[in-house]
PDB file as gemmi writes it, atoms N, CA and C in Angstrom:
CRYST1    1.000    1.000    1.000  90.00  90.00  90.00 P 1                      
ATOM      1  N   MET A   1      82.039 110.748  78.112  1.00  0.00           N  
ATOM      2  CA  MET A   1      82.193 110.319  79.474  1.00  0.00           C  
ATOM      3  C   MET A   1      81.316 111.175  80.379  1.00  0.00           C  
ATOM      4  N   ARG A   2      80.635 110.546  81.299  1.00  0.00           N  
ATOM      5  CA  ARG A   2      79.810 111.270  82.262  1.00  0.00           C  
ATOM      6  C   ARG A   2      80.706 111.870  83.344  1.00  0.00           C  
ATOM      7  N   ILE A   3      80.386 113.110  83.720  1.00  0.00           N  
ATOM      8  CA  ILE A   3      81.088 113.798  84.788  1.00  0.00           C  
ATOM      9  C   ILE A   3      80.054 114.305  85.782  1.00  0.00           C  
ATOM     10  N   TYR A   4      80.515 114.635  86.993  1.00  0.00           N  
ATOM     11  CA  TYR A   4      79.599 114.917  88.086  1.00  0.00           C  
ATOM     12  C   TYR A   4      79.987 116.189  88.824  1.00  0.00           C  
ATOM     13  N   LYS A   5      78.974 116.940  89.234  1.00  0.00           N  
ATOM     14  CA  LYS A   5      79.152 118.154  90.010  1.00  0.00           C  
ATOM     15  C   LYS A   5      78.326 118.027  91.279  1.00  0.00           C  
ATOM     16  N   ILE A   6      78.974 118.158  92.416  1.00  0.00           N  
ATOM     17  CA  ILE A   6      78.300 118.121  93.707  1.00  0.00           C  
ATOM     18  C   ILE A   6      78.012 119.565  94.118  1.00  0.00           C  
ATOM     19  N   LEU A   7      76.784 119.822  94.537  1.00  0.00           N  
ATOM     20  CA  LEU A   7      76.416 121.159  94.970  1.00  0.00           C  
ATOM     21  C   LEU A   7      75.231 121.083  95.916  1.00  0.00           C  
ATOM     22  N   THR A   8      74.935 122.178  96.563  1.00  0.00           N  
ATOM     23  CA  THR A   8      73.793 122.185  97.473  1.00  0.00           C  
ATOM     24  C   THR A   8      72.494 122.252  96.670  1.00  0.00           C  
ATOM     25  N   ARG A   9      71.461 121.772  97.291  1.00  0.00           N  
ATOM     26  CA  ARG A   9      70.140 121.836  96.644  1.00  0.00           C  
ATOM     27  C   ARG A   9      69.752 123.295  96.385  1.00  0.00           C  
ATOM     28  N   ALA A  10      70.114 124.192  97.306  1.00  0.00           N  
ATOM     29  CA  ALA A  10      69.798 125.607  97.120  1.00  0.00           C  
ATOM     30  C   ALA A  10      70.498 126.170  95.884  1.00  0.00           C  
ATOM     31  N   GLU A  11      71.754 125.781  95.657  1.00  0.00           N  
ATOM     32  CA  GLU A  11      72.470 126.232  94.460  1.00  0.00           C  
ATOM     33  C   GLU A  11      71.791 125.707  93.196  1.00  0.00           C  
ATOM     34  N   TRP A  12      71.359 124.455  93.237  1.00  0.00           N  
ATOM     35  CA  TRP A  12      70.694 123.865  92.074  1.00  0.00           C  
ATOM     36  C   TRP A  12      69.345 124.536  91.826  1.00  0.00           C  
ATOM     37  N   THR A  13      68.594 124.815  92.883  1.00  0.00           N  
ATOM     38  CA  THR A  13      67.306 125.486  92.742  1.00  0.00           C  
ATOM     39  C   THR A  13      67.493 126.861  92.097  1.00  0.00           C  
ATOM     40  N   ALA A  14      68.504 127.592  92.548  1.00  0.00           N  
ATOM     41  CA  ALA A  14      68.789 128.912  91.964  1.00  0.00           C  
ATOM     42  C   ALA A  14      69.198 128.777  90.498  1.00  0.00           C  
ATOM     43  N   ALA A  15      69.989 127.750  90.192  1.00  0.00           N  
ATOM     44  CA  ALA A  15      70.416 127.530  88.803  1.00  0.00           C  
ATOM     45  C   ALA A  15      69.221 127.209  87.916  1.00  0.00           C  
ATOM     46  N   GLN A  16      68.316 126.403  88.403  1.00  0.00           N  
ATOM     47  CA  GLN A  16      67.126 126.075  87.621  1.00  0.00           C  
ATOM     48  C   GLN A  16      66.306 127.330  87.327  1.00  0.00           C  
ATOM     49  N   ALA A  17      66.182 128.195  88.309  1.00  0.00           N  
ATOM     50  CA  ALA A  17      65.414 129.431  88.109  1.00  0.00           C  
ATOM     51  C   ALA A  17      66.092 130.324  87.071  1.00  0.00           C  
ATOM     52  N   ALA A  18      67.425 130.320  87.055  1.00  0.00           N  
ATOM     53  CA  ALA A  18      68.184 131.162  86.120  1.00  0.00           C  
ATOM     54  C   ALA A  18      68.396 130.490  84.767  1.00  0.00           C  
ATOM     55  N   GLY A  19      68.217 129.169  84.719  1.00  0.00           N  
ATOM     56  CA  GLY A  19      68.465 128.425  83.487  1.00  0.00           C  
ATOM     57  C   GLY A  19      69.939 128.105  83.265  1.00  0.00           C  
ATOM     58  N   ARG A  20      70.773 128.406  84.274  1.00  0.00           N  
ATOM     59  CA  ARG A  20      72.201 128.133  84.151  1.00  0.00           C  
ATOM     60  C   ARG A  20      72.855 128.137  85.525  1.00  0.00           C  
ATOM     61  N   PHE A  21      73.936 127.398  85.624  1.00  0.00           N  
ATOM     62  CA  PHE A  21      74.715 127.323  86.858  1.00  0.00           C  
ATOM     63  C   PHE A  21      76.048 128.002  86.595  1.00  0.00           C  
ATOM     64  N   GLU A  22      76.319 129.040  87.367  1.00  0.00           N  
ATOM     65  CA  GLU A  22      77.549 129.805  87.175  1.00  0.00           C  
ATOM     66  C   GLU A  22      78.651 129.365  88.115  1.00  0.00           C  
ATOM     67  N   GLY A  23      78.394 128.334  88.887  1.00  0.00           N  
ATOM     68  CA  GLY A  23      79.393 127.780  89.784  1.00  0.00           C  
ATOM     69  C   GLY A  23      79.141 128.117  91.233  1.00  0.00           C  
ATOM     70  N   SER A  24      79.702 127.287  92.087  1.00  0.00           N  
ATOM     71  CA  SER A  24      79.702 127.544  93.519  1.00  0.00           C  
ATOM     72  C   SER A  24      80.742 128.617  93.803  1.00  0.00           C  
ATOM     73  N   GLU A  25      80.815 129.059  95.036  1.00  0.00           N  
ATOM     74  CA  GLU A  25      81.764 130.115  95.392  1.00  0.00           C  
ATOM     75  C   GLU A  25      83.194 129.740  95.000  1.00  0.00           C  
ATOM     76  N   VAL A  26      83.621 128.527  95.315  1.00  0.00           N  
ATOM     77  CA  VAL A  26      84.998 128.117  94.991  1.00  0.00           C  
ATOM     78  C   VAL A  26      85.214 128.049  93.477  1.00  0.00           C  
ATOM     79  N   ASP A  27      84.185 127.667  92.736  1.00  0.00           N  
ATOM     80  CA  ASP A  27      84.292 127.637  91.271  1.00  0.00           C  
ATOM     81  C   ASP A  27      84.544 129.043  90.735  1.00  0.00           C  
ATOM     82  N   ARG A  28      83.751 129.984  91.206  1.00  0.00           N  
ATOM     83  CA  ARG A  28      83.903 131.359  90.732  1.00  0.00           C  
ATOM     84  C   ARG A  28      85.268 131.929  91.106  1.00  0.00           C  
ATOM     85  N   GLU A  29      85.757 131.592  92.303  1.00  0.00           N  
ATOM     86  CA  GLU A  29      87.098 132.037  92.715  1.00  0.00           C  
ATOM     87  C   GLU A  29      88.179 131.456  91.815  1.00  0.00           C  
ATOM     88  N   ASP A  30      88.022 130.185  91.430  1.00  0.00           N  
ATOM     89  CA  ASP A  30      89.030 129.503  90.610  1.00  0.00           C  
ATOM     90  C   ASP A  30      88.893 129.797  89.120  1.00  0.00           C  
ATOM     91  N   GLY A  31      87.748 130.331  88.690  1.00  0.00           N  
ATOM     92  CA  GLY A  31      87.556 130.689  87.296  1.00  0.00           C  
ATOM     93  C   GLY A  31      87.035 129.570  86.419  1.00  0.00           C  
ATOM     94  N   PHE A  32      86.586 128.482  87.031  1.00  0.00           N  
ATOM     95  CA  PHE A  32      86.001 127.363  86.282  1.00  0.00           C  
ATOM     96  C   PHE A  32      85.132 126.551  87.228  1.00  0.00           C  
ATOM     97  N   ILE A  33      84.237 125.744  86.647  1.00  0.00           N  
ATOM     98  CA  ILE A  33      83.378 124.873  87.447  1.00  0.00           C  
ATOM     99  C   ILE A  33      84.072 123.526  87.587  1.00  0.00           C  
ATOM    100  N   HIS A  34      84.271 123.114  88.837  1.00  0.00           N  
ATOM    101  CA  HIS A  34      84.922 121.844  89.158  1.00  0.00           C  
ATOM    102  C   HIS A  34      83.950 120.687  88.936  1.00  0.00           C  
ATOM    103  N   PHE A  35      84.376 119.697  88.205  1.00  0.00           N  
ATOM    104  CA  PHE A  35      83.647 118.443  88.043  1.00  0.00           C  
ATOM    105  C   PHE A  35      84.562 117.310  88.472  1.00  0.00           C  
ATOM    106  N   SER A  36      83.999 116.126  88.630  1.00  0.00           N  
ATOM    107  CA  SER A  36      84.750 114.914  88.917  1.00  0.00           C  
ATOM    108  C   SER A  36      84.225 113.797  88.042  1.00  0.00           C  
ATOM    109  N   THR A  37      85.068 112.818  87.773  1.00  0.00           N  
ATOM    110  CA  THR A  37      84.592 111.598  87.144  1.00  0.00           C  
ATOM    111  C   THR A  37      83.910 110.764  88.223  1.00  0.00           C  
ATOM    112  N   ALA A  38      83.253 109.695  87.828  1.00  0.00           N  
ATOM    113  CA  ALA A  38      82.624 108.809  88.814  1.00  0.00           C  
ATOM    114  C   ALA A  38      83.671 108.264  89.779  1.00  0.00           C  
ATOM    115  N   ALA A  39      84.847 107.924  89.271  1.00  0.00           N  
ATOM    116  CA  ALA A  39      85.905 107.371  90.118  1.00  0.00           C  
ATOM    117  C   ALA A  39      86.455 108.409  91.096  1.00  0.00           C  
ATOM    118  N   GLN A  40      86.389 109.679  90.760  1.00  0.00           N  
ATOM    119  CA  GLN A  40      86.927 110.749  91.604  1.00  0.00           C  
ATOM    120  C   GLN A  40      85.902 111.340  92.568  1.00  0.00           C  
ATOM    121  N   ALA A  41      84.632 111.142  92.300  1.00  0.00           N  
ATOM    122  CA  ALA A  41      83.576 111.863  93.004  1.00  0.00           C  
ATOM    123  C   ALA A  41      83.507 111.550  94.490  1.00  0.00           C  
ATOM    124  N   LYS A  42      83.688 110.310  94.897  1.00  0.00           N  
ATOM    125  CA  LYS A  42      83.571 109.983  96.318  1.00  0.00           C  
ATOM    126  C   LYS A  42      84.645 110.708  97.121  1.00  0.00           C  
ATOM    127  N   GLU A  43      85.878 110.737  96.633  1.00  0.00           N  
ATOM    128  CA  GLU A  43      86.944 111.436  97.353  1.00  0.00           C  
ATOM    129  C   GLU A  43      86.696 112.945  97.351  1.00  0.00           C  
ATOM    130  N   THR A  44      86.193 113.475  96.256  1.00  0.00           N  
ATOM    131  CA  THR A  44      85.831 114.890  96.213  1.00  0.00           C  
ATOM    132  C   THR A  44      84.777 115.183  97.280  1.00  0.00           C  
ATOM    133  N   ALA A  45      83.767 114.334  97.365  1.00  0.00           N  
ATOM    134  CA  ALA A  45      82.720 114.511  98.371  1.00  0.00           C  
ATOM    135  C   ALA A  45      83.311 114.436  99.779  1.00  0.00           C  
ATOM    136  N   ARG A  46      84.186 113.482 100.031  1.00  0.00           N  
ATOM    137  CA  ARG A  46      84.780 113.316 101.357  1.00  0.00           C  
ATOM    138  C   ARG A  46      85.619 114.532 101.747  1.00  0.00           C  
ATOM    139  N   ARG A  47      86.378 115.069 100.802  1.00  0.00           N  
ATOM    140  CA  ARG A  47      87.283 116.184 101.105  1.00  0.00           C  
ATOM    141  C   ARG A  47      86.581 117.532 101.239  1.00  0.00           C  
ATOM    142  N   TYR A  48      85.577 117.758 100.421  1.00  0.00           N  
ATOM    143  CA  TYR A  48      85.039 119.115 100.306  1.00  0.00           C  
ATOM    144  C   TYR A  48      83.580 119.297 100.697  1.00  0.00           C  
ATOM    145  N   PHE A  49      82.839 118.199 100.873  1.00  0.00           N  
ATOM    146  CA  PHE A  49      81.405 118.338 101.097  1.00  0.00           C  
ATOM    147  C   PHE A  49      80.889 117.609 102.330  1.00  0.00           C  
ATOM    148  N   VAL A  50      81.763 116.953 103.073  1.00  0.00           N  
ATOM    149  CA  VAL A  50      81.323 116.101 104.178  1.00  0.00           C  
ATOM    150  C   VAL A  50      80.558 116.883 105.245  1.00  0.00           C  
ATOM    151  N   TRP A  51      80.850 118.151 105.405  1.00  0.00           N  
ATOM    152  CA  TRP A  51      80.180 118.952 106.442  1.00  0.00           C  
ATOM    153  C   TRP A  51      78.880 119.580 105.952  1.00  0.00           C  
ATOM    154  N   LEU A  52      78.570 119.452 104.675  1.00  0.00           N  
ATOM    155  CA  LEU A  52      77.355 120.042 104.118  1.00  0.00           C  
ATOM    156  C   LEU A  52      76.243 119.003 104.013  1.00  0.00           C  
ATOM    157  N   LYS A  53      75.044 119.460 104.148  1.00  0.00           N  
ATOM    158  CA  LYS A  53      73.874 118.583 104.028  1.00  0.00           C  
ATOM    159  C   LYS A  53      73.010 119.080 102.874  1.00  0.00           C  
ATOM    160  N   ASP A  54      72.040 118.263 102.502  1.00  0.00           N  
ATOM    161  CA  ASP A  54      71.085 118.596 101.445  1.00  0.00           C  
ATOM    162  C   ASP A  54      71.807 118.880 100.127  1.00  0.00           C  
ATOM    163  N   LEU A  55      72.583 117.892  99.709  1.00  0.00           N  
ATOM    164  CA  LEU A  55      73.358 118.001  98.476  1.00  0.00           C  
ATOM    165  C   LEU A  55      72.695 117.231  97.346  1.00  0.00           C  
ATOM    166  N   VAL A  56      72.980 117.660  96.134  1.00  0.00           N  
ATOM    167  CA  VAL A  56      72.606 116.923  94.932  1.00  0.00           C  
ATOM    168  C   VAL A  56      73.857 116.748  94.075  1.00  0.00           C  
ATOM    169  N   VAL A  57      73.771 115.799  93.176  1.00  0.00           N  
ATOM    170  CA  VAL A  57      74.876 115.523  92.258  1.00  0.00           C  
ATOM    171  C   VAL A  57      74.334 115.638  90.838  1.00  0.00           C  
ATOM    172  N   LEU A  58      74.914 116.561  90.071  1.00  0.00           N  
ATOM    173  CA  LEU A  58      74.525 116.715  88.669  1.00  0.00           C  
ATOM    174  C   LEU A  58      75.325 115.749  87.822  1.00  0.00           C  
ATOM    175  N   GLU A  59      74.663 115.105  86.885  1.00  0.00           N  
ATOM    176  CA  GLU A  59      75.315 114.201  85.943  1.00  0.00           C  
ATOM    177  C   GLU A  59      75.268 114.859  84.566  1.00  0.00           C  
ATOM    178  N   VAL A  60      76.426 115.011  83.970  1.00  0.00           N  
ATOM    179  CA  VAL A  60      76.560 115.723  82.706  1.00  0.00           C  
ATOM    180  C   VAL A  60      77.401 114.876  81.753  1.00  0.00           C  
ATOM    181  N   GLU A  61      77.036 114.870  80.489  1.00  0.00           N  
ATOM    182  CA  GLU A  61      77.863 114.222  79.472  1.00  0.00           C  
ATOM    183  C   GLU A  61      78.960 115.209  79.090  1.00  0.00           C  
ATOM    184  N   GLY A  62      80.200 114.869  79.425  1.00  0.00           N  
ATOM    185  CA  GLY A  62      81.320 115.765  79.185  1.00  0.00           C  
ATOM    186  C   GLY A  62      81.446 116.187  77.735  1.00  0.00           C  
ATOM    187  N   ASP A  63      81.171 115.271  76.803  1.00  0.00           N  
ATOM    188  CA  ASP A  63      81.294 115.590  75.379  1.00  0.00           C  
ATOM    189  C   ASP A  63      80.332 116.691  74.943  1.00  0.00           C  
ATOM    190  N   ASP A  64      79.225 116.856  75.674  1.00  0.00           N  
ATOM    191  CA  ASP A  64      78.253 117.895  75.335  1.00  0.00           C  
ATOM    192  C   ASP A  64      78.787 119.305  75.586  1.00  0.00           C  
ATOM    193  N   LEU A  65      79.842 119.408  76.379  1.00  0.00           N  
ATOM    194  CA  LEU A  65      80.350 120.720  76.776  1.00  0.00           C  
ATOM    195  C   LEU A  65      81.403 121.272  75.826  1.00  0.00           C  
ATOM    196  N   GLY A  66      81.821 120.451  74.887  1.00  0.00           N  
ATOM    197  CA  GLY A  66      82.747 120.904  73.853  1.00  0.00           C  
ATOM    198  C   GLY A  66      84.088 121.357  74.394  1.00  0.00           C  
ATOM    199  N   GLU A  67      84.643 122.361  73.726  1.00  0.00           N  
ATOM    200  CA  GLU A  67      85.983 122.834  74.051  1.00  0.00           C  
ATOM    201  C   GLU A  67      86.051 123.611  75.353  1.00  0.00           C  
ATOM    202  N   ARG A  68      84.909 123.938  75.925  1.00  0.00           N  
ATOM    203  CA  ARG A  68      84.911 124.641  77.212  1.00  0.00           C  
ATOM    204  C   ARG A  68      85.349 123.732  78.351  1.00  0.00           C  
ATOM    205  N   LEU A  69      85.282 122.402  78.133  1.00  0.00           N  
ATOM    206  CA  LEU A  69      85.691 121.434  79.147  1.00  0.00           C  
ATOM    207  C   LEU A  69      87.165 121.099  78.949  1.00  0.00           C  
ATOM    208  N   LYS A  70      87.947 121.343  79.976  1.00  0.00           N  
ATOM    209  CA  LYS A  70      89.386 121.066  79.941  1.00  0.00           C  
ATOM    210  C   LYS A  70      89.702 120.024  81.006  1.00  0.00           C  
ATOM    211  N   TRP A  71      90.584 119.098  80.651  1.00  0.00           N  
ATOM    212  CA  TRP A  71      91.050 118.087  81.607  1.00  0.00           C  
ATOM    213  C   TRP A  71      92.405 118.553  82.119  1.00  0.00           C  
ATOM    214  N   GLU A  72      92.446 118.875  83.418  1.00  0.00           N  
ATOM    215  CA  GLU A  72      93.646 119.477  83.981  1.00  0.00           C  
ATOM    216  C   GLU A  72      94.085 118.731  85.238  1.00  0.00           C  
ATOM    217  N   PRO A  73      95.403 118.702  85.465  1.00  0.00           N  
ATOM    218  CA  PRO A  73      95.900 118.018  86.667  1.00  0.00           C  
ATOM    219  C   PRO A  73      95.428 118.726  87.929  1.00  0.00           C  
ATOM    220  N   SER A  74      95.083 117.923  88.909  1.00  0.00           N  
ATOM    221  CA  SER A  74      94.663 118.458  90.196  1.00  0.00           C  
ATOM    222  C   SER A  74      95.133 117.484  91.265  1.00  0.00           C  
ATOM    223  N   ARG A  75      94.269 117.137  92.166  1.00  0.00           N  
ATOM    224  CA  ARG A  75      94.598 116.275  93.306  1.00  0.00           C  
ATOM    225  C   ARG A  75      95.413 115.051  92.878  1.00  0.00           C  
ATOM    226  N   GLY A  76      96.618 114.928  93.426  1.00  0.00           N  
ATOM    227  CA  GLY A  76      97.456 113.769  93.149  1.00  0.00           C  
ATOM    228  C   GLY A  76      97.923 113.675  91.709  1.00  0.00           C  
ATOM    229  N   GLY A  77      97.794 114.755  90.946  1.00  0.00           N  
ATOM    230  CA  GLY A  77      98.200 114.733  89.549  1.00  0.00           C  
ATOM    231  C   GLY A  77      97.159 114.149  88.614  1.00  0.00           C  
ATOM    232  N   ASP A  78      96.034 113.666  89.163  1.00  0.00           N  
ATOM    233  CA  ASP A  78      94.953 113.140  88.319  1.00  0.00           C  
ATOM    234  C   ASP A  78      94.368 114.256  87.478  1.00  0.00           C  
ATOM    235  N   LEU A  79      93.904 113.901  86.296  1.00  0.00           N  
ATOM    236  CA  LEU A  79      93.226 114.867  85.434  1.00  0.00           C  
ATOM    237  C   LEU A  79      91.765 114.976  85.853  1.00  0.00           C  
ATOM    238  N   PHE A  80      91.344 116.207  86.099  1.00  0.00           N  
ATOM    239  CA  PHE A  80      89.960 116.484  86.491  1.00  0.00           C  
ATOM    240  C   PHE A  80      89.302 117.343  85.423  1.00  0.00           C  
ATOM    241  N   PRO A  81      88.000 117.143  85.207  1.00  0.00           N  
ATOM    242  CA  PRO A  81      87.270 117.970  84.243  1.00  0.00           C  
ATOM    243  C   PRO A  81      86.915 119.333  84.842  1.00  0.00           C  
ATOM    244  N   HIS A  82      87.293 120.379  84.149  1.00  0.00           N  
ATOM    245  CA  HIS A  82      86.998 121.753  84.565  1.00  0.00           C  
ATOM    246  C   HIS A  82      86.252 122.452  83.432  1.00  0.00           C  
ATOM    247  N   LEU A  83      85.122 123.032  83.749  1.00  0.00           N  
ATOM    248  CA  LEU A  83      84.310 123.736  82.756  1.00  0.00           C  
ATOM    249  C   LEU A  83      84.585 125.225  82.836  1.00  0.00           C  
ATOM    250  N   TYR A  84      85.092 125.775  81.745  1.00  0.00           N  
ATOM    251  CA  TYR A  84      85.329 127.206  81.648  1.00  0.00           C  
ATOM    252  C   TYR A  84      84.109 127.841  80.998  1.00  0.00           C  
ATOM    253  N   GLY A  85      83.261 128.398  81.820  1.00  0.00           N  
ATOM    254  CA  GLY A  85      82.004 128.983  81.364  1.00  0.00           C  
ATOM    255  C   GLY A  85      80.879 128.492  82.240  1.00  0.00           C  
ATOM    256  N   VAL A  86      79.689 128.881  81.908  1.00  0.00           N  
ATOM    257  CA  VAL A  86      78.526 128.479  82.696  1.00  0.00           C  
ATOM    258  C   VAL A  86      77.996 127.140  82.193  1.00  0.00           C  
ATOM    259  N   LEU A  87      77.258 126.475  83.058  1.00  0.00           N  
ATOM    260  CA  LEU A  87      76.617 125.212  82.722  1.00  0.00           C  
ATOM    261  C   LEU A  87      75.133 125.483  82.512  1.00  0.00           C  
ATOM    262  N   ALA A  88      74.664 125.295  81.297  1.00  0.00           N  
ATOM    263  CA  ALA A  88      73.229 125.419  81.028  1.00  0.00           C  
ATOM    264  C   ALA A  88      72.510 124.273  81.725  1.00  0.00           C  
ATOM    265  N   THR A  89      71.394 124.565  82.378  1.00  0.00           N  
ATOM    266  CA  THR A  89      70.673 123.503  83.071  1.00  0.00           C  
ATOM    267  C   THR A  89      70.201 122.422  82.094  1.00  0.00           C  
ATOM    268  N   GLY A  90      70.012 122.784  80.839  1.00  0.00           N  
ATOM    269  CA  GLY A  90      69.627 121.804  79.828  1.00  0.00           C  
ATOM    270  C   GLY A  90      70.709 120.783  79.522  1.00  0.00           C  
ATOM    271  N   ASP A  91      71.956 121.072  79.913  1.00  0.00           N  
ATOM    272  CA  ASP A  91      73.050 120.122  79.707  1.00  0.00           C  
ATOM    273  C   ASP A  91      73.126 119.065  80.803  1.00  0.00           C  
ATOM    274  N   VAL A  92      72.313 119.214  81.833  1.00  0.00           N  
ATOM    275  CA  VAL A  92      72.324 118.259  82.941  1.00  0.00           C  
ATOM    276  C   VAL A  92      71.454 117.071  82.553  1.00  0.00           C  
ATOM    277  N   ARG A  93      72.059 115.889  82.517  1.00  0.00           N  
ATOM    278  CA  ARG A  93      71.343 114.673  82.109  1.00  0.00           C  
ATOM    279  C   ARG A  93      70.504 114.081  83.235  1.00  0.00           C  
ATOM    280  N   ALA A  94      70.990 114.224  84.471  1.00  0.00           N  
ATOM    281  CA  ALA A  94      70.262 113.692  85.628  1.00  0.00           C  
ATOM    282  C   ALA A  94      70.707 114.452  86.866  1.00  0.00           C  
ATOM    283  N   VAL A  95      69.806 114.485  87.836  1.00  0.00           N  
ATOM    284  CA  VAL A  95      70.116 115.061  89.142  1.00  0.00           C  
ATOM    285  C   VAL A  95      69.864 113.968  90.165  1.00  0.00           C  
ATOM    286  N   HIS A  96      70.895 113.659  90.935  1.00  0.00           N  
ATOM    287  CA  HIS A  96      70.809 112.592  91.930  1.00  0.00           C  
ATOM    288  C   HIS A  96      70.806 113.180  93.329  1.00  0.00           C  
ATOM    289  N   GLU A  97      70.033 112.562  94.205  1.00  0.00           N  
ATOM    290  CA  GLU A  97      70.140 112.887  95.621  1.00  0.00           C  
ATOM    291  C   GLU A  97      71.527 112.437  96.063  1.00  0.00           C  
ATOM    292  N   ALA A  98      72.066 113.086  97.061  1.00  0.00           N  
ATOM    293  CA  ALA A  98      73.379 112.694  97.576  1.00  0.00           C  
ATOM    294  C   ALA A  98      73.219 112.239  99.025  1.00  0.00           C  
ATOM    295  N   PRO A  99      72.681 111.027  99.223  1.00  0.00           N  
ATOM    296  CA  PRO A  99      72.539 110.546 100.599  1.00  0.00           C  
ATOM    297  C   PRO A  99      73.917 110.334 101.218  1.00  0.00           C  
ATOM    298  N   LEU A 100      73.959 110.342 102.540  1.00  0.00           N  
ATOM    299  CA  LEU A 100      75.226 110.145 103.230  1.00  0.00           C  
ATOM    300  C   LEU A 100      75.474 108.658 103.465  1.00  0.00           C  
ATOM    301  N   ASP A 101      76.741 108.246 103.324  1.00  0.00           N  
ATOM    302  CA  ASP A 101      77.082 106.853 103.623  1.00  0.00           C  
ATOM    303  C   ASP A 101      77.289 106.720 105.140  1.00  0.00           C  
ATOM    304  N   ALA A 102      77.710 105.556 105.597  1.00  0.00           N  
ATOM    305  CA  ALA A 102      77.851 105.298 107.028  1.00  0.00           C  
ATOM    306  C   ALA A 102      78.871 106.205 107.703  1.00  0.00           C  
ATOM    307  N   ASP A 103      79.806 106.747 106.928  1.00  0.00           N  
ATOM    308  CA  ASP A 103      80.813 107.643 107.479  1.00  0.00           C  
ATOM    309  C   ASP A 103      80.406 109.114 107.370  1.00  0.00           C  
ATOM    310  N   GLY A 104      79.206 109.392 106.883  1.00  0.00           N  
ATOM    311  CA  GLY A 104      78.757 110.764 106.741  1.00  0.00           C  
ATOM    312  C   GLY A 104      79.241 111.438 105.471  1.00  0.00           C  
ATOM    313  N   VAL A 105      79.762 110.653 104.535  1.00  0.00           N  
ATOM    314  CA  VAL A 105      80.255 111.190 103.274  1.00  0.00           C  
ATOM    315  C   VAL A 105      79.134 111.141 102.249  1.00  0.00           C  
ATOM    316  N   PRO A 106      78.901 112.243 101.526  1.00  0.00           N  
ATOM    317  CA  PRO A 106      77.874 112.209 100.480  1.00  0.00           C  
ATOM    318  C   PRO A 106      78.195 111.147  99.441  1.00  0.00           C  
ATOM    319  N   GLU A 107      77.226 110.320  99.132  1.00  0.00           N  
ATOM    320  CA  GLU A 107      77.427 109.296  98.109  1.00  0.00           C  
ATOM    321  C   GLU A 107      77.137 109.898  96.746  1.00  0.00           C  
ATOM    322  N   THR A 108      77.882 109.426  95.770  1.00  0.00           N  
ATOM    323  CA  THR A 108      77.741 109.913  94.407  1.00  0.00           C  
ATOM    324  C   THR A 108      77.503 108.728  93.485  1.00  0.00           C  
ATOM    325  N   PRO A 109      76.946 108.952  92.305  1.00  0.00           N  
ATOM    326  CA  PRO A 109      76.704 107.850  91.376  1.00  0.00           C  
ATOM    327  C   PRO A 109      78.000 107.149  90.997  1.00  0.00           C  
ATOM    328  N   ALA A 110      77.913 105.867  90.820  1.00  0.00           N  
ATOM    329  CA  ALA A 110      79.114 105.100  90.406  1.00  0.00           C  
ATOM    330  C   ALA A 110      79.057 104.825  88.929  1.00  0.00           C  
TER     331      ALA A 110                                                      
END                                                                             
């Protein structure tokens, strides 16, 4: 299953230079990298990223992450993918621009 990570372009640029993404500030505080499914991504963007600009969305095949990926209850009891460990940039299948929709919410791949 494909999963998605929303982050700033600056965070992605730094990750590319390092060859790995160690998470955004909130990820590091929580001890894992937050991902969303395609169905969850728009609400994640609306709740946590609406005030940020110049965002990208990483597309990752969840199965590639092995046992480091855990599905855990979060918002509304839904299971969300959480990566315990760093994300190698080579595990990113695609990087999408995150244009804003009419309400100013970053759009994510469907």
